[in-house]
C-alpha positions in Angstrom: 81.1 84.9 125.7 77.4 83.9 125.2 74.7 84.4 128.2 72.1 82.3 128.7 69.2 81.8 131.1 68.0 78.3 132.4 65.1 77.3 134.2 64.3 74.5 135.9 60.9 73.8 137.0 58.7 71.2 138.8 58.3 68.6 136.5 59.9 65.3 136.5 62.8 65.3 134.4 65.3 67.4 136.5 68.1 65.4 135.3 67.9 67.0 132.1 68.0 70.6 133.2 71.2 69.7 135.6 72.7 68.2 132.7 72.0 71.1 130.2 73.5 73.5 132.8 76.4 71.1 133.0 76.9 71.4 129.2 76.2 75.6 129.4 78.8 76.3 131.6 81.6 75.1 129.6 81.3 78.1 127.6 78.8 80.1 128.5 77.8 82.7 131.4 74.0 80.9 133.1 71.6 82.8 135.2 70.0 80.0 136.9 66.4 80.0 138.0 64.9 77.3 139.8 61.0 77.2 140.7 60.5 76.7 144.4 59.1 73.2 144.8 62.0 72.3 142.1 64.6 71.6 144.9 62.8 68.6 146.4 62.3 67.0 142.8 66.3 67.7 142.1 67.1 65.6 145.3 64.8 62.6 144.9 65.8 62.1 141.0 69.4 63.0 141.0 70.5 62.9 144.7 71.8 66.6 144.9 70.9 68.6 147.7 70.8 71.9 146.6 68.3 73.1 149.6 69.6 75.8 152.0 71.9 78.3 150.6 71.0 77.3 146.9 73.2 79.7 144.9 76.5 78.7 147.2 75.7 75.0 146.7 75.2 75.0 143.2 78.1 77.3 142.7 80.4 74.7 144.8 78.7 71.9 143.1 79.6 73.2 139.4 82.6 75.1 140.4 81.5 77.8 138.2 82.0 81.6 138.6 80.0 82.1 135.7 76.9 80.9 137.5 74.4 83.5 138.7 71.3 81.8 140.5 68.0 83.8 141.5 65.1 82.6 143.5 61.9 82.6 141.6 60.4 85.2 143.8 63.0 87.6 143.5 61.2 89.7 140.5 64.1 92.6 141.0 66.3 90.1 139.2 68.6 91.5 136.2 67.1 88.8 133.9 63.3 90.2 134.7 64.3 93.2 132.5 64.2 93.4 128.9 67.6 96.1 129.1 69.4 93.0 130.9 70.9 91.3 127.5 70.8 87.6 126.8 71.2 85.1 123.9 68.2 83.3 125.2 66.5 81.3 127.7 65.9 77.3 128.2 63.1 75.9 130.3 64.3 72.5 130.9 62.1 70.2 132.3 59.0 73.0 131.9 55.9 71.9 133.8 52.6 72.2 132.1 51.7 75.1 134.7 54.8 77.2 133.8 54.0 76.6 129.9 50.6 77.4 130.5 51.6 80.7 132.0 54.1 81.7 129.6 51.7 81.1 127.0 49.1 83.5 128.8 51.5 86.3 129.8 51.0 85.2 133.4 54.4 86.3 134.7 53.7 85.6 138.4 57.0 84.8 139.2 60.8 85.1 137.8 60.6 82.2 135.1 57.3 83.5 134.0 58.7 87.1 133.8 62.0 86.3 132.2 60.4 83.9 129.6 57.9 86.7 128.9 61.2 89.1 128.5 62.3 86.7 125.8 59.0 86.6 124.1 58.5 90.7 124.1 62.1 91.0 123.1 62.2 88.5 120.0 65.2 86.6 122.3 65.3 82.5 121.6 63.0 80.7 124.0 63.0 76.8 124.5 60.8 74.8 126.4 61.1 71.3 127.4 57.7 70.3 128.3 57.9 67.2 130.4 54.8 65.4 130.4 52.7 62.5 129.1 50.5 62.5 127.2 49.7 65.9 126.4 45.9 67.1 126.8 44.5 69.1 124.2 45.0 72.2 126.3 48.9 71.4 126.5 49.1 70.8 123.0 47.0 74.3 122.5 49.7 76.0 125.0 52.6 74.7 122.7 51.0 75.9 119.5 50.4 78.9 120.5 54.0 79.7 121.8 55.4 77.9 118.7 53.6 80.2 116.6 55.3 83.3 118.4 58.9 81.6 117.6 59.2 79.5 120.8 60.9 75.9 120.3 59.2 73.4 121.8 61.3 70.2 122.8 59.9 67.7 124.4 62.7 65.4 125.7 62.1 62.3 123.3 64.7 59.6 123.5 66.0 58.0 120.1 67.6 54.8 120.0 69.6 54.9 116.5 72.5 55.8 118.5 72.3 52.4 120.4 72.7 54.0 123.9 74.4 52.0 126.3 72.6 53.3 129.5 70.5 55.6 130.9 73.2 58.6 130.9 73.5 57.8 127.5 69.9 58.4 127.0 69.8 61.4 129.3 72.8 63.0 126.9 71.0 62.4 123.7 67.9 64.2 124.6 70.2 66.8 126.3 72.1 67.1 122.8 69.1 67.3 121.1 67.8 70.3 123.5 71.2 72.0 122.7 71.0 71.4 119.1 67.5 73.1 118.7 69.1 76.3 120.7 72.6 75.9 118.7 74.7 75.3 121.1 77.5 73.0 120.0 78.5 69.7 122.1 79.6 66.3 121.9 77.1 64.4 123.8 76.3 61.7 121.1 77.0 60.3 118.1 75.2 62.0 115.1 73.2 59.8 112.6 75.3 59.0 109.5 
């Protein structure tokens, strides 16, 4: 069974991270990291209230035994070590603060440290930056990471699949993120 790390950071677009989590849990073990200011955004954008005992609430929501949650301040979590083997990490959505920290090796929380581990160990890392427009600083940070082999997959919609509603657009974007990471899914009708 595959083992992934998923981080959801404090950028708008938490619906993408929640949907990625749903899909990954179908076939994989998931180690979930949520930045401290993100629980409010998740509640506001999805209606899910994961405050309080977040691990218990998230596990109950997904009824998943292979879901593990760590506070972003818990630097002793298994995912903070290169000796803890995973199949990679996704950061969906990825705030510009988190992206900048990763680009500059500033591992001041568990998300930054785990991304640093992925880079140093040569494991797959995908960031889905949710900002618009991008500044030159954002683009330089993304280019720096892309040159290190990090996949940059912003949540950009397409319309060739004729989305019928917002859920179909979210599924398309999540499907493209999963495609970029080599995870099988059936979230949208493919071209041709």
